[in-house]
FIMI-239790 format. One line per field, with one value per atom (N, C-alpha, C, CB): x, y, z negated; atom name; residue number from 1. Coordinates in steps of 0.001 Angstrom, whole numbers, m for minus. Atoms other than C-alpha are relative to their C-alpha. Glycine has a CB too. Layout:
# residues N
u [X_...] .
v [Y_...] .
w [Z_...] .
atom [CA_...] .
nr [NUM_...] .
//
This chain:
# residues 226
u [m2047_86163_m126_2029_277_86291_1793_m1260_m1240_89400_993_67_m1113_91359_10_291_m602_91515_1391_m1178_m1022_93836_1317_m801_m1242_96149_1420_m337_m1152_99701_265_1095_m664_101005_836_403_m1482_103938_m820_1274_615_101803_m803_m1073_1009_99063_1061_m1494_m853_102182_511_817_m96_103392_m427_42_1570_100210_7_m1370_383_100196_820_m597_m1201_103519_m322_1544_716_102492_m1448_m350_1337_98904_906_m1379_m419_101281_713_726_m1123_104155_m1129_1146_712_101324_m1006_m544_1243_99183_1078_m861_m742_102509_639_697_m461_103488_m1126_394_814_100090_m259_m876_m84_100280_m1554_451_1202_97893_m884_m447_898_94671_m974_m773_1091_92463_553_m507_m41_94223_m96_433_m61_94879_m1474_1311_1052_91464_m949_m778_840_89607_529_m309_m802_92659_m715_1698_569_91655_m1064_38_1228_88237_93_m780_m146_88765_203_992_m379_90832_m821_1028_1817_88054_m674_m1739_1624_85257_1033_m1278_m866_88212_m237_2110_m113_87792_m1529_1241_1586_83925_225_m1390_95_84135_508_1046_m1142_86626_m565_2106_588_84400_1093_m627_m1050_87179_m434_1488_842_85796_1101_m86_m173_86115_287_1256_m379_85924_m1208_219_445_83684_403_m1306_m908_86150_969_764_m1246_88354_m593_728_349_86447_m133_m1461_328_85612_1479_m1381_m1814_89849_323_938_m754_90328_m604_163_836_87446_1295_m1704_m297_89442_1259_87_m1246_92923_m30_585_456_91724_153_m1673_176_90758_1048_m881_m801_93586_1384_57_m452_95721_37_23_438_94246_40_m1729_m427_94153_1406_m445_m1250_97723_485_1158_m414_98623_m384_m849_511_96495_598_m2247_m958_97912_1463_m203_m1264_101352_m51_732_m197_100991_m400_m552_424_99009_1481_m1771_m706_101910_1419_156_m1436_104644_m973_1181_350_101999_m664_920_1032_99976_m1772_435_1640_96417_m788_m356_967_93663_m83_m1663_m12_92899_1490_m783_m1278_96699_281_1308_m756_96801_m895_243_690_93683_456_m1437_m302_94527_993_358_m1425_97975_m686_1487_326_96349_m921_m630_701_93743_536_m622_m383_95994_1117_604_m828_98468_m1103_1262_1227_95275_m435_m911_704_94014_1126_m538_m1016_97760_m215_1385_m113_97379_m871_11_1408_94110_42_m1365_m247_95089_1181_160_m777_98097_m344_736_499_96683_m1356_38_823_93425_1067_m1020_m965_96287_331_1417_m251_97725_m1047_878_825_94731_m777_m929_70_93757_999_m490_m1007_96709_m440_1363_53_96265_m1110_m16_1347_92795_m268_m822_277_92974_1230_200_m1331_96188_196_1650_325_95945_1547_m1020_m1334_99185_853_m132_m45_99126_393_m1849_m503_99285_1473_m1009_m1375_101920_1365_236_m1408_104162_176_m154_m200_103468_303_m806_m485_104179_1317_m915_m1229_107497_1133_m285_m664_108364_204_m949_3_107812_1154_m1304_m689_109904_1420_m698_m1404_112736_787_946_m320_112932_734_m1309_m590_115234_m1174_1039_1399_113228_m178_366_421_113944_m1213_1750_402_112445_m1938_920_1057_109417_m838_391_325_108984_m488_1180_718_108552_m1145_918_986_106317_m1549_585_1134_104030_m260_99_523_104249_m635_934_540_103595_m1413_664_1207_100784_m1376_197_1228_98967_m240_178_435_99077_m736_1344_373_98223_m1156_210_1296_94804_m320_m490_97_94997_m203_1087_398_95524_m1148_579_1422_92814_m824_m463_1384_90492_m89_m33_m302_91971_m113_1668_84_91440_m1420_1026_1354_87750_m792_24_911_86957_308_433_m219_88707_m1438_1163_1154_85992_m1238_m59_1280_83588_m467_m60_61_84225_m437_1574_76_84222_m1397_995_1908_80392_m596_m832_595_79836_113_651_m120_80960_m1154_1267_577_78433_1189_m759_m882_81210_m1061_2213_605_79221_1170_m1156_m1322_82270_m717_1396_945_79402_m270_m1319_852_77274_340_m1213_m711_79950_582_294_m471_81935_1300_1016_m901_84884_910_264_m1022_87559_m343_205_45_85787_365_m807_5_86249_1336_m910_m982_89572_541_505_m972_90515_m588_452_265_88645_1068_m957_m783_90540_1540_m379_m1266_93593_274_m78_m313_92954_m42_m1784_m553_92741_1172_m887_m1379_96237_813_876_m676_97603_m646_m534_106_95676_111_m1443_m470_96421_1416_m342_m1687_100227_m55_1370_m256_100185_m779_m824_475_98237_832_m1399_m1356_101070_874_618_m803_103316_290_m257_401_101834_204_m1584_81_101411_1558_m798_m893_104670_1221_295_m104_105967_m534_m206_m91_104058_307_m1259_m435_105109_1822_m350_m1737_108713_398_727_202_108042_m373_m1332_226_106491_1302_m1950_m615_109008_1778_m158_m996_111933_m553_18_448_109797_215_m1349_331_109747_1766_m1732_m1689_113891_117_905_m470_113743_1282_m955_m1741_117266_m121_1532_m522_117987_936_488_m1105_121337_m133_777_491_119016_m786_m1138_1361_117393_m1452_159_1175_114774_26_m66_147_113801_m1023_m549_1016_112038_424_62_m257_112143_1021_m1280_m1115_113825_1400_m593_m765_117073_m33_987_240_117064_924_m1094_m729_119722_m503_1492_535_119947_m808_1004_697_118422_m923_596_819_115468_311_m1866_m743_116526_m1564_806_1400_113199_m682_m311_552_112831_747_310_m579_114005_1255_m696_m1236_117695_m31_1079_m179_118846_1155_m620_m1279_122272_96_605_m645_124452_955_642_m1094_125900_1324_m209_m1641_128838_835_m270_m550_129346_998_m1517_m658_130974_1108_m777_m1291_133519_1071_m578] .
v [m695_327612_m702_m824_421_327253_m230_811_336_326183_856_m703_m1473_329646_m171_1195_159_328660_m1289_m154_1214_325508_501_m1144_m52_327071_508_925_0_326836_1185_m349_m1241_329930_866_m107_m658_330718_551_m1329_m508_330813_1731_m1256_m1508_333671_658_m94_m950_335370_547_m307_m433_335718_734_m446_m734_336911_1613_m741_m894_339308_1185_m420_m736_340846_775_m1223_m550_341464_614_m1641_m1335_343029_1588_m679_m1175_345332_721_m163_m464_345862_626_m1508_m750_346843_1209_m820_m1124_349079_1114_m484_m1177_351280_474_21_193_351221_635_m1342_m1086_352854_1079_m184_m1365_356368_602_549_m769_358358_m280_901_754_357859_m710_958_561_357332_m1301_668_722_354319_m1054_204_952_353021_119_365_325_353712_m1093_1305_1070_351586_m1415_145_1288_348969_m50_m8_697_348897_m270_619_475_348897_m1566_855_1526_345380_m826_m274_715_344216_m673_614_106_344765_m1241_2088_935_343167_m1552_1179_1526_340365_m777_305_942_339316_m15_475_391_339522_m1217_1356_811_337488_m1168_549_1516_334791_m229_371_437_334703_m62_m1586_149_335930_663_775_m280_335843_1460_m1754_m817_338984_1450_m586_m685_341011_1778_m674_m1437_343769_819_m95_m911_344581_788_m762_m1068_345106_1194_m643_m1718_347444_1124_135_m1591_349863_27_m27_95_349067_1218_m1654_m924_350364_1471_m887_m1126_353098_961_m153_m1044_354538_584_m468_m181_354013_1336_m1373_m696_355586_1804_m580_m938_358794_815_m238_m462_359071_33_m1051_m428_358966_1041_m602_m1497_361535_1060_27_m1049_363884_590_m424_m812_364067_65_m807_m42_363924_1664_m1200_m1250_366800_1405_m86_m604_368657_200_m105_83_367834_914_m1448_m667_369386_1219_m568_m1365_372385_527_37_m492_372952_461_m1118_m457_372619_1043_m1508_m754_375280_m551_643_m66_373479_m112_m1235_m104_373851_m1233_266_1021_371256_m679_744_976_370498_m394_905_194_369892_m1368_1588_1209_367973_m1450_672_1079_365749_m1166_536_1257_363385_m878_212_759_362840_m680_1016_1084_361766_m866_525_1047_359811_m1188_371_729_358059_m1154_949_581_357039_m353_949_1185_355716_m955_241_1152_353968_m1490_484_784_352037_m952_804_303_351405_m960_879_499_350193_m1434_1282_727_347760_m1109_804_956_346418_m680_372_604_345945_m1233_747_719_344080_m1710_1027_1674_341521_m805_78_513_340632_m235_696_287_340552_m1537_1352_1713_337512_m757_m632_1098_335998_m249_247_546_336114_m1040_988_308_335334_m1289_1116_1842_331786_m865_40_1203_330354_370_m77_394_328558_m327_m972_30_328552_m2183_743_1570_324494_m129_m768_m46_325225_830_301_m281_327768_m1294_1336_1291_325034_m996_m919_877_322628_348_m627_160_324483_594_898_m74_325907_m974_289_1334_322121_m736_m969_722_321179_558_49_m804_324051_m122_1711_267_322874_1376_m206_m1503_326398_m405_864_m14_326890_115_1094_440_326454_1396_m1325_m1376_330649_733_1060_m335_331306_m209_m1144_569_329042_422_m1315_m546_330418_1284_55_m1401_333847_m41_908_504_333068_m94_m1399_418_331509_650_m1225_m1448_334221_1055_709_m1363_336881_m224_436_m29_335476_m588_m834_407_334052_607_m1099_m702_336746_1054_636_m1099_339583_37_72_92_338082_m28_m1070_m100_337615_1289_m487_m910_341271_843_199_m711_342475_m576_m401_427_340127_893_m1642_m390_341748_1928_m817_m1581_345254_52_731_509_344279_36_m1121_230_343275_1171_m1560_m1597_346573_892_730_m615_348236_m618_190_224_346086_396_m1163_m208_346695_1401_m211_m1187_350452_321_725_m138_350021_m295_m1224_533_348028_1162_m1435_m802_351058_1009_335_m1267_353309_1050_1061_m1111_354877_m78_m558_m168_355767_329_1466_m68_354698_m405_m1331_241_353736_1351_m561_m846_356695_1643_m438_m294_359183_793_m724_m1341_362208_m1306_2242_596_360715_464_145_m351_362585_m684_1530_290_361368_m1409_427_1542_357369_m3_m488_222_358351_m122_1000_200_359243_m831_1223_1373_356460_m1172_m190_1027_354203_241_m350_m477_355702_m466_2009_m492_355612_m2105_1564_1210_351548_m497_m1115_190_351734_m732_1929_m162_351866_m1830_1724_1325_348633_m1071_m141_955_346677_47_310_364_347468_m609_1401_463_346269_m1446_1082_1425_342846_m664_m119_334_342638_m381_1052_559_342892_m1254_387_908_340544_m1425_355_1062_338204_m986_648_m416_338676_m1654_2427_927_337410_m1233_464_1668_334300_m812_m638_789_332931_m118_911_494_333691_m1075_941_713_332022_m1564_785_1660_328742_m282_m666_535_328357_m339_1385_m146_328844_m1536_1608_979_325918_m942_73_1521_323449_m265_263_m8_324315_m28_m1256_m338_325778_466_1380_m450_325763_m189_m1318_96_326880_m632_1335_916_325075_m1827_274_1258_321476_m94_m217_87_320084_m122_m1860_283_318979_855_m1665_m683_320928_m801_1612_653_319515_512_m1768_m376_319909_m1040_138_1250_316406_8_m1634_255_315633_m1398_429_1322_313132_m610_127_792_310874_m1788_419_1122_307092_m451_m825_m88_307532_1396_m452_m1540_310235_399_m36_m837_312384_197_1954_227_311637_1484_m1515_m1166_315085_1268_32_m1241_319040_m77_980_m219_319528_1702_m925_m1732_322768_105_862_m251_323941_581_613_m589_324860_1064_m985_m1138_328465_m209_803_510_326723_m733_m1473_1322_324391_1023_m973_m469_326997_773_636_m468_327883_m1362_346] .
w [m666_m127946_1299_m1111_m739_m124605_945_384_m132_m122318_174_794_m156_m122655_m409_190_1053_m125743_m264_m780_m376_m124965_793_1014_m864_m122710_m629_1155_845_m124001_m631_655_404_m126040_379_m704_m1188_m123753_969_940_m1054_m121083_m320_389_414_m122821_m576_m1245_220_m124339_972_m662_m1014_m120873_752_319_m363_m119885_m314_m1102_406_m122000_m418_m696_m109_m121614_1718_m187_m1790_m117688_m266_1369_307_m118943_m533_m1829_486_m120921_976_m1117_m1090_m118313_1093_743_m685_m115778_m459_575_738_m118205_m77_m1890_3_m118409_904_m724_m1097_m114952_631_326_m615_m113561_m262_144_78_m112838_m582_1535_898_m115398_m214_197_828_m116837_1016_m1076_m601_m113408_140_1274_257_m113278_m1224_451_1098_m116795_m728_m1043_893_m118279_661_m375_m361_m115675_m252_1363_375_m116482_m1155_m148_1415_m120156_m21_m1134_m80_m119347_384_984_m674_m117409_m782_916_669_m119780_m1515_m53_1407_m122979_873_2_m563_m120564_562_2048_m239_m119912_m1552_372_1077_m123591_m656_m1095_190_m123900_1021_515_m1436_m120289_m841_1575_562_m122501_m1389_m220_1418_m125624_m1369_235_1385_m127893_m1417_347_1280_m131693_m620_m1288_1036_m133761_919_m1076_m360_m130532_m691_1453_549_m132219_m1313_m152_767_m134884_794_m962_m824_m132269_439_1468_m691_m130312_m882_774_964_m133551_m443_m1685_183_m133993_857_740_m1046_m130651_565_1261_m103_m130797_m720_m870_903_m133802_481_m1438_m319_m132175_1031_596_m1121_m129224_m380_301_416_m131097_m752_m487_892_m133226_1233_m1531_m818_m130220_1135_117_m873_m128072_m1054_760_989_m130761_m439_m1036_623_m132062_1453_m1321_m1336_m128101_102_1114_m923_m127320_m1205_323_408_m130305_m14_m628_89_m129720_1235_m49_m1237_m126167_m4_1000_236_m127225_m1008_m898_902_m129691_980_m1259_m689_m126588_970_999_m816_m124551_1133_254_m1137_m122272_m265_923_m240_m121452_m367_1560_427_m122495_1663_m809_m1441_m118846_553_1363_m762_m118403_m1122_53_946_m121974_m182_m1709_m12_m122031_1282_69_m607_m119144_m562_1223_441_m120578_m1089_m529_1008_m123915_686_m1361_m476_m122249_429_850_m732_m120072_m1171_1265_865_m123042_m1100_m441_209_m124941_482_4_m523_m122433_m25_1679_m192_m122133_m1281_140_1019_m125831_m260_m654_311_m125783_971_488_m837_m123226_m278_966_879_m125021_m820_m555_418_m127793_320_m530_m304_m126159_668_1079_m133_m124410_m1009_493_1151_m127657_m1090_m412_870_m129363_605_m212_108_m127272_m138_1044_594_m127831_m996_m226_1156_m131523_m362_m781_93_m131542_738_512_m975_m129093_m494_2281_855_m130916_m1164_568_875_m133476_m728_313_332_m135791_327_m2047_m443_m135210_1853_m394_m1063_m131529_647_457_m317_m131473_m280_m929_402_m133489_833_m1365_m1040_m130778_1066_210_m1519_m127940_m509_1429_638_m129885_m199_m1000_m35_m130456_1583_m961_m1129_m127123_742_723_m1026_m125714_m842_324_498_m128030_m1122_1572_923_m130088_m1000_m703_1172_m132852_m1006_m73_1140_m136248_m539_m1540_464_m137237_1416_m236_m1231_m133784_m246_1260_249_m134401_m1438_98_1347_m138001_288_m1009_m402_m136666_854_717_m710_m134030_m911_495_847_m136244_m1156_m349_920_m138868_383_m514_m618_m136892_159_1457_m460_m134747_m1136_1312_1417_m138257_m1031_m740_1393_m140866_824_m1201_m695_m138189_m294_1286_298_m138219_m1442_613_1391_m141875_m216_m734_128_m142306_229_215_m795_m140019_m886_1750_787_m142475_m1186_m547_1192_m145601_424_m542_m187_m143939_340_1226_299_m143418_m1206_218_1437_m146688_m1014_m849_376_m147703_71_1199_m254_m145963_m460_1253_972_m147437_m1458_m121_1653_m151009_188_m1038_257_m150179_340_623_m177_m148974_m1258_1157_966_m151779_m1273_m229_671_m153845_385_21_m837_m152049_979_m1285_m563_m149724_1720_37_m1595_m146490_1308_m32_m819_m143830_1618_m693_m1027_m140805_846_m656_m448_m139846_m241_m599_44_m140105_1083_m381_m1253_m138129_637_m1008_m390_m135873_m1006_1325_696_m138378_m1380_14_767_m141144_m270_m191_m496_m140141_207_1372_m62_m139226_m1817_1019_1085_m142799_m908_m664_117_m144287_188_868_m355_m142379_m98_1287_269_m142801_m2074_549_1475_m146763_m615_m877_794_m146731_479_m43_m847_m145351_m1541_815_1139_m148989_m543_m1014_641_m150578_1196_m859_m956_m147078_m328_1520_m291_m147480_m1310_262_1447_m151339_629_m1587_m171_m149809_898_487_m672_m147303_m876_724_935_m149877_m392_m811_928_m152105_899_m574_m763_m149084_561_1140_m813_m147670_m1381_51_980_m151503_m282_m767_439_m151482_964_m515_m1055_m147923_m690_1780_405_m149553_m726_m810_1399_m152752_349_m954_36_m151278_1150_654_m1216_m148520_m687_1495_879_m151464_m709_m960_867_m153221_880_m600_m804_m150407_806_1637_m186_m150019_1310_m630_m1902_m146166_m69_993_m495_m145155_1617_m754_m1889_m141374_m53_961_m212_m141909_276_m1278_m129_m142242_1762_m1428_m1608_m138847_m652_1289_740_m141489_m1505_m188_1451_m144604_m857_113_1050_m147764_m1454_48_1223_m151327_m608_m745_611_m151596_649_327_m726_m150420_379_m421_m770_m147559_948_723_m671_m146607_m232_m485_m47_m146904_m1314_350_618_m150034_m198_m763_127_m150961_m1407_219_1159_m153640_m1218_849_22_m156005_m727_m921_549_m157740_918_m1724_m95_m156690_m485_m618_340_m156975_187_934_111_m158475_m103_m1161_257_m158051_m1072_852_995_m160981_509_m768_74_m161380_m160_m966_945_m163072_1172_m1623_m1045_m160093_866_1222_m1030_m157955_m318_751_950_m160767_82_m1900] .
atom [N_CA_C_CB_N_CA_C_CB_N_CA_C_CB_N_CA_C_CB_N_CA_C_CB_N_CA_C_CB_N_CA_C_CB_N_CA_C_CB_N_CA_C_CB_N_CA_C_CB_N_CA_C_CB_N_CA_C_CB_N_CA_C_CB_N_CA_C_CB_N_CA_C_CB_N_CA_C_CB_N_CA_C_CB_N_CA_C_CB_N_CA_C_CB_N_CA_C_CB_N_CA_C_CB_N_CA_C_CB_N_CA_C_CB_N_CA_C_CB_N_CA_C_CB_N_CA_C_CB_N_CA_C_CB_N_CA_C_CB_N_CA_C_CB_N_CA_C_CB_N_CA_C_CB_N_CA_C_CB_N_CA_C_CB_N_CA_C_CB_N_CA_C_CB_N_CA_C_CB_N_CA_C_CB_N_CA_C_CB_N_CA_C_CB_N_CA_C_CB_N_CA_C_CB_N_CA_C_CB_N_CA_C_CB_N_CA_C_CB_N_CA_C_CB_N_CA_C_CB_N_CA_C_CB_N_CA_C_CB_N_CA_C_CB_N_CA_C_CB_N_CA_C_CB_N_CA_C_CB_N_CA_C_CB_N_CA_C_CB_N_CA_C_CB_N_CA_C_CB_N_CA_C_CB_N_CA_C_CB_N_CA_C_CB_N_CA_C_CB_N_CA_C_CB_N_CA_C_CB_N_CA_C_CB_N_CA_C_CB_N_CA_C_CB_N_CA_C_CB_N_CA_C_CB_N_CA_C_CB_N_CA_C_CB_N_CA_C_CB_N_CA_C_CB_N_CA_C_CB_N_CA_C_CB_N_CA_C_CB_N_CA_C_CB_N_CA_C_CB_N_CA_C_CB_N_CA_C_CB_N_CA_C_CB_N_CA_C_CB_N_CA_C_CB_N_CA_C_CB_N_CA_C_CB_N_CA_C_CB_N_CA_C_CB_N_CA_C_CB_N_CA_C_CB_N_CA_C_CB_N_CA_C_CB_N_CA_C_CB_N_CA_C_CB_N_CA_C_CB_N_CA_C_CB_N_CA_C_CB_N_CA_C_CB_N_CA_C_CB_N_CA_C_CB_N_CA_C_CB_N_CA_C_CB_N_CA_C_CB_N_CA_C_CB_N_CA_C_CB_N_CA_C_CB_N_CA_C_CB_N_CA_C_CB_N_CA_C_CB_N_CA_C_CB_N_CA_C_CB_N_CA_C_CB_N_CA_C_CB_N_CA_C_CB_N_CA_C_CB_N_CA_C_CB_N_CA_C_CB_N_CA_C_CB_N_CA_C_CB_N_CA_C_CB_N_CA_C_CB_N_CA_C_CB_N_CA_C_CB_N_CA_C_CB_N_CA_C_CB_N_CA_C_CB_N_CA_C_CB_N_CA_C_CB_N_CA_C_CB_N_CA_C_CB_N_CA_C_CB_N_CA_C_CB_N_CA_C_CB_N_CA_C_CB_N_CA_C_CB_N_CA_C_CB_N_CA_C_CB_N_CA_C_CB_N_CA_C_CB_N_CA_C_CB_N_CA_C_CB_N_CA_C_CB_N_CA_C_CB_N_CA_C_CB_N_CA_C_CB_N_CA_C_CB_N_CA_C_CB_N_CA_C_CB_N_CA_C_CB_N_CA_C_CB_N_CA_C_CB_N_CA_C_CB_N_CA_C_CB_N_CA_C_CB_N_CA_C_CB_N_CA_C_CB_N_CA_C_CB_N_CA_C_CB_N_CA_C_CB_N_CA_C_CB_N_CA_C_CB_N_CA_C_CB_N_CA_C_CB_N_CA_C_CB_N_CA_C_CB_N_CA_C_CB_N_CA_C_CB_N_CA_C_CB_N_CA_C_CB_N_CA_C_CB_N_CA_C_CB_N_CA_C_CB_N_CA_C_CB_N_CA_C_CB_N_CA_C_CB_N_CA_C_CB_N_CA_C_CB_N_CA_C_CB_N_CA_C_CB_N_CA_C_CB_N_CA_C_CB_N_CA_C_CB_N_CA_C_CB_N_CA_C_CB_N_CA_C_CB_N_CA_C_CB_N_CA_C_CB_N_CA_C_CB_N_CA_C_CB_N_CA_C_CB_N_CA_C_CB_N_CA_C_CB_N_CA_C_CB_N_CA_C_CB_N_CA_C_CB_N_CA_C_CB_N_CA_C_CB_N_CA_C_CB_N_CA_C_CB_N_CA_C_CB_N_CA_C_CB_N_CA_C_CB_N_CA_C_CB_N_CA_C_CB_N_CA_C_CB_N_CA_C_CB_N_CA_C_CB_N_CA_C_CB_N_CA_C_CB_N_CA_C_CB_N_CA_C_CB_N_CA_C_CB_N_CA_C_CB_N_CA_C_CB_N_CA_C_CB_N_CA_C_CB_N_CA_C_CB_N_CA_C_CB_N_CA_C_CB_N_CA_C_CB_N_CA_C_CB_N_CA_C_CB_N_CA_C_CB_N_CA_C_CB_N_CA_C_CB_N_CA_C_CB_N_CA_C_CB_N_CA_C_CB_N_CA_C_CB] .
nr [1_1_1_1_2_2_2_2_3_3_3_3_4_4_4_4_5_5_5_5_6_6_6_6_7_7_7_7_8_8_8_8_9_9_9_9_10_10_10_10_11_11_11_11_12_12_12_12_13_13_13_13_14_14_14_14_15_15_15_15_16_16_16_16_17_17_17_17_18_18_18_18_19_19_19_19_20_20_20_20_21_21_21_21_22_22_22_22_23_23_23_23_24_24_24_24_25_25_25_25_26_26_26_26_27_27_27_27_28_28_28_28_29_29_29_29_30_30_30_30_31_31_31_31_32_32_32_32_33_33_33_33_34_34_34_34_35_35_35_35_36_36_36_36_37_37_37_37_38_38_38_38_39_39_39_39_40_40_40_40_41_41_41_41_42_42_42_42_43_43_43_43_44_44_44_44_45_45_45_45_46_46_46_46_47_47_47_47_48_48_48_48_49_49_49_49_50_50_50_50_51_51_51_51_52_52_52_52_53_53_53_53_54_54_54_54_55_55_55_55_56_56_56_56_57_57_57_57_58_58_58_58_59_59_59_59_60_60_60_60_61_61_61_61_62_62_62_62_63_63_63_63_64_64_64_64_65_65_65_65_66_66_66_66_67_67_67_67_68_68_68_68_69_69_69_69_70_70_70_70_71_71_71_71_72_72_72_72_73_73_73_73_74_74_74_74_75_75_75_75_76_76_76_76_77_77_77_77_78_78_78_78_79_79_79_79_80_80_80_80_81_81_81_81_82_82_82_82_83_83_83_83_84_84_84_84_85_85_85_85_86_86_86_86_87_87_87_87_88_88_88_88_89_89_89_89_90_90_90_90_91_91_91_91_92_92_92_92_93_93_93_93_94_94_94_94_95_95_95_95_96_96_96_96_97_97_97_97_98_98_98_98_99_99_99_99_100_100_100_100_101_101_101_101_102_102_102_102_103_103_103_103_104_104_104_104_105_105_105_105_106_106_106_106_107_107_107_107_108_108_108_108_109_109_109_109_110_110_110_110_111_111_111_111_112_112_112_112_113_113_113_113_114_114_114_114_115_115_115_115_116_116_116_116_117_117_117_117_118_118_118_118_119_119_119_119_120_120_120_120_121_121_121_121_122_122_122_122_123_123_123_123_124_124_124_124_125_125_125_125_126_126_126_126_127_127_127_127_128_128_128_128_129_129_129_129_130_130_130_130_131_131_131_131_132_132_132_132_133_133_133_133_134_134_134_134_135_135_135_135_136_136_136_136_137_137_137_137_138_138_138_138_139_139_139_139_140_140_140_140_141_141_141_141_142_142_142_142_143_143_143_143_144_144_144_144_145_145_145_145_146_146_146_146_147_147_147_147_148_148_148_148_149_149_149_149_150_150_150_150_151_151_151_151_152_152_152_152_153_153_153_153_154_154_154_154_155_155_155_155_156_156_156_156_157_157_157_157_158_158_158_158_159_159_159_159_160_160_160_160_161_161_161_161_162_162_162_162_163_163_163_163_164_164_164_164_165_165_165_165_166_166_166_166_167_167_167_167_168_168_168_168_169_169_169_169_170_170_170_170_171_171_171_171_172_172_172_172_173_173_173_173_174_174_174_174_175_175_175_175_176_176_176_176_177_177_177_177_178_178_178_178_179_179_179_179_180_180_180_180_181_181_181_181_182_182_182_182_183_183_183_183_184_184_184_184_185_185_185_185_186_186_186_186_187_187_187_187_188_188_188_188_189_189_189_189_190_190_190_190_191_191_191_191_192_192_192_192_193_193_193_193_194_194_194_194_195_195_195_195_196_196_196_196_197_197_197_197_198_198_198_198_199_199_199_199_200_200_200_200_201_201_201_201_202_202_202_202_203_203_203_203_204_204_204_204_205_205_205_205_206_206_206_206_207_207_207_207_208_208_208_208_209_209_209_209_210_210_210_210_211_211_211_211_212_212_212_212_213_213_213_213_214_214_214_214_215_215_215_215_216_216_216_216_217_217_217_217_218_218_218_218_219_219_219_219_220_220_220_220_221_221_221_221_222_222_222_222_223_223_223_223_224_224_224_224_225_225_225_225_226_226_226_226] .
//
């Protein structure tokens, strides 16, 4: 892990937003495509982990974006010569944007996010959202790769196939990935409930802490409301 990984989380987040803004402001594919290449090259020079998997995903994303924009523009009456630069520019913008935030996610641990949020005196809910967002996405990406490994183990050829087939197989992983995301969200929600997370309290715990410390979890009886 190099020094780039130790940069304050909010500085890296601001950097990603600036890169995204530049990507969407540069005119056309003539500037967008080289800028996307420079962004990916920066990831390689920075030694960002998981770059190979990101490049595979970026290529699939670019293919899907280009095809969808070509079909859309063809239906509007545009020629291929007119539609292809627009589609390529849009794909380049998305690659640049995802690369910038990929850098933030892969170089920021939940602990570093919590430390930066605490130093900035952010509200607890903001800290929670940032930690969950930038912590869960890499986990879902790993689940996506595990689903692909399971497909390979069952004899499905997903590597040496045409781009349309790769896109179809990638979309087929969406359903199990969605199921896993729902399970993960339920587990996080259940854990927060067990530990007594409450936005109204400055310090949350499953015990009530005051002058005395409640030795066990307190369950409020519904009959107390009547």
